[in-house]
N, C-alpha and C positions, 0 to 999 in steps of 0.2 A: 418524359425519360425514354432513353435508349430502349430499354426492353418492351415498353408499352409501344413504340413506334415500330420495332423488329416484329412484335406479336401481331399489330394491326395488318401490317404488310403480308405477313405469313397468312393471317385468317382470310383477308381478300383472296390470296391465291388459290387458297384451300376452296372457297366460296365458289371461285370462276374455274376450278378444276383445272389450275395452270400449274405446272412445275416450277418451284422456287427457282430463280435465278441467284444463288448465292453471291455469285460474283457482283451482281448489281446492288444486293443488298450491303455487301461489304462497302461497296463504294458511295452509294446514295447514304446510308445509315451510319456506317461506322468511320467513314473517311480513308479508306482501306483503299488502294487503287492497285491492280496488277498482280493481286493474289489468284493462284490457280483455284480451279473448282473445289479440289479437296481442301485446302488450306481456307478457302472462303467459307465453306460449310461450317469448319471447326471453328471459325472464329464467330460465327454468327452464333452457333448453339452455345460457345462459351459465353459470349456475352448475354446471352439470356439468363445462363445460371449465375452469372456475377451478378447481375441486376436483380435478380430474384433474392440471392443473398444480401444485396443492399437493401433491400425493402425489409427483410426482415432483421437485419441490424439495425435500421433506423426505429423500427418499431420497439425492439428491447431498449433503445437510447431513449425514446419517448417514457417509456415506463421507469426508466431508472432515474430520469431527471425528475420527473414527479414526484418520486418515492424517496429519495434519498435524502438523509438530513444534511443541515448545515453545520457539520460537527466534525471533529477529528476523528480517523479511523483507518481501519484498512479495507481492502475489497478484493474480491477474486471473481474473474470472469470464469464461467464454466460453461463446458458444452452439454449437448443434450443428454451425453452419458455421464454427466456429473464430473467430467474431469477437468482439472484445473487447468487452464489457459494463460493466464496472466494473473499476479499479484501485484497490487500497487497499495501505497499509502497517501495520506492526503491530510492535510490542515483544515481542509473543507470537503467534506465527500461530495456534495452536489456539486459544487464548483467545478472540481475535479472530473466528476464524470460527465457533466456537461461538455467539458473540453475533449474527452475519450469519444463521445458520440458527436461532435461538431462535422458538418457535413465535408469539412475540408480534410478531416483526417482520413477518409476513406481511401484516398489515391495511396497514403504510404502505410495503411493498415497491414500490421503483420497478418499472413494469409490463416494462421490458425485462430488469431482473435476474431476475424471474421465470422467464424464457427460460433461466437457465444450464442447461448441459449438464454442464460439469466445470469444475474449479478448478486453475489453475497457481499454483505457489510457488516462490520462491526465496529461501533463506535468506543473511543478511548477518550480519555480525560485529557490528554496533551499529545502534541507533536512527537515527543520522544516516544512516549509509549507507542504510538503508531508505526515509529521508526522501527523499534524493536521487534513490535508484532509482526511488521511486514518480513523480516527477515527470519523471523522463525516460520512463518507459514512458507515462505520460498524454498527453506531447507526442507521442510516436510512434506510440501506437496510438489516440487519439481516442475513447475508449471514450464510449459513448453516456448512460451513466448518472452520469457525473462531472459535478459542477458547474463546477469550473474546471479547465479544459484547456489554458491557454496558461503561459507562464512566471511565476514568483512575482515580484510587484512589491513592492519594499522600501517605498514610501509607505504599504501596507497594513499595515506591522507594526510593532508598538511595540519599537523595537531602541532601546536607548542610542546615541548619536552616537559613543561611544568605543569600541563594538564593532565600528562600521563600518571595519574596517582589514584589510590583508592579514594572513593568519593560516595557519600549518599546525597541523592537529588530528590527533593519533595516536589512533587507535581500534583496539579488538579485530577481529580478524578469524575468518573461519570457518576460516582456516587457522590451528592452534593455535601454529605455528613461525612466523607472520608477525605484521604490525602494517600496518593500513591507514592511509595518509596522506591526508588530504583538504585540499587547499590552496585557500585561497579568496582573491580579490582583491577589494578595495573596488568596482573597477569592474564586478563581477558574473559573472566566470568562475570556474569551479573546476577542479582537476586531481585527479584519483585516481592513486595509487600505492600497491602494496604492497611492503615491505621486509621480507625475512628477517630473522628476528633474529639469525641466526648473523652477519650482515653480508654475506653473498655477493652481495646486490643492491645493496649501500648505494652504490656507486660511481654506478651507473645513475640511482639513487634521487635522490641530491645534484644530480646534472647535471639532471635534469628539474627540480626544484624550483627551483634556482638560475636556469635559463632562465625559467620560469615566472614567478617574481618581479620579476627583474632586465630582462628583454628586453621591449622596448614592444609588439613585434608576437607575442609568445607567447600561444598561445590554448589553452584546454581541449580535448580530443578531442571532448566531447560538443556544444561549439557552444552550449551553453545558458548563460543567465545564472542560475545556481543559487544564487549567493553568498547572497542574501536568505535561503533558506533555513537557511544555516551561521550566520549571524549572529543569526538569532530563537532558534535551536537554542542557540547559546551563552548568550543572553540568559535561555534558561528551564531546561530539563532538562541542557542542556550545561555548566552552570555549573562544575563539578568537573572537567571533562576536561582532558587535558594537551594544551598548545598551544605553539606555538615563534613568536615575533615574526621573522619573515625579515629585518625592518631593522634587527636589534639584532646582525645577524651579518655581519662585514666582508667574509667571503671564503666561496668553496664549501668550503674545508677546513675553516675552522671549523664550518660548517654540519654537514660529515660528521663532527667532532668531538662536537657537541651529540647527533646524533642517535644515534651509537655508544653514548653515555652513557647514552639514554633506552631503547634498545633492550636493554640489558644490566641495567637496573634490573630488579629483582625486586620493587619496589612499583608499576610500572608497572601501570595500570587497577586498583590497589589503592587508592590514595590520589591526591590531585590533586598534579600536577606542572606549574609554570608555568614555561618558561623566558623569562626575560627578558633 
């Protein structure tokens, strides 16, 4: 590597008590000709620092690739002071993080991400949950390397008008005995609710969903307008997801009945189920 070559050449010069000729080092090792003495020295010193950082980045990547799970989730790159540098999401965390730390990425790496000291991750039961969790973390942490750090805007998304409507989406959960329900309103807010497939939490789930869709002042716990992410996902990769139209249901009791059938259906998450 460049750092090793430069370090070896400089060590030889020190051992022979010779003054380093930075112009020669820049020419022979870095391939830069015609640099004046001061510029050549800076280029050599910068190359040593950058290569040291690259080695550190590679070591972080090796640990991450070994430990990251093959599951959907979100991840946060953090520096030595635990500040968030970058937030991302993935359908497969290990595959995504392997791509982040591939050697070819170093040349185009955001300078802030090069300072990564460790990577945190959180698994989710589904790609949509990861997408929403990513948006929440970006707004919360304001990572320096993310391009978009505000709430999603519907006008920027190619979503059919027919999909921009109140909906409850049933998703797999990290808890094998539960189902995640993401409720989204056309006005923008979302609600997350975990329902136990045994029905033990169904009464509370139904109550919260009914109030969310039918009370004008009901708001999501996140306080963020994340529904555009739900609608755009439904228009693309989520076309086959199980969903419920809350306004085709006349009472909370009827909603309980619909959810009971879905939670006990063996084909849930195997084939598309649309409750109309």
